[in-house]
C-alpha positions, 0 to 999 in steps of 0.5 A, spaced: 177 379 269 182 384 272 185 378 276 188 374 270 190 380 266 198 379 265 198 372 267 200 367 263 195 363 258 196 357 262 194 361 268 188 364 265 185 358 262 185 354 268 182 360 272 177 361 267 175 353 267 175 354 274 170 360 274 166 356 269 165 350 274 164 355 279 158 358 276 154 352 274 155 349 281 151 350 287 156 349 293 152 349 300 158 347 304 166 346 304 164 338 303 161 340 296 166 344 294 171 338 296 167 333 291 169 337 285 176 340 287 179 335 292 185 339 293 181 345 295 182 348 303 178 352 307 183 357 311 180 363 316 173 362 312 176 363 305 176 357 300 183 356 297 184 353 290 190 350 287 192 353 280 197 351 275 199 345 279 200 349 286 204 355 283 198 359 284 192 360 289 186 362 288 183 365 294 175 366 294 170 368 300 164 363 300 157 365 302 154 358 302 148 360 305 146 364 299 151 360 294 155 366 292 163 366 291 167 372 291 174 372 288 179 375 293 185 374 290 190 370 285 197 369 288 203 366 286 206 361 291 211 366 294 205 371 295 201 366 298 206 364 303 207 371 306 200 370 309 198 377 309 192 375 304 188 372 310 187 379 313 187 384 307 182 385 302 184 387 295 
């Protein structure tokens, strides 16, 4: 996963744990996401997950009707605060 290349072991471990959970689920609404990840947010049609106690944000584009998730970015809190991630696709 290029997304986690160069990140600390803690970040890699948590993102991979998130990935394993997401692979096994069948989220069909934001409410179903919040059942497993209560701190997830839905911003401009994107799911935002807190990683490493809010130090990073995992940005995911959901297609609920197909039960698909597309990872957009893994950003530090500082990068996330710039807010240009909402309109850019990597």
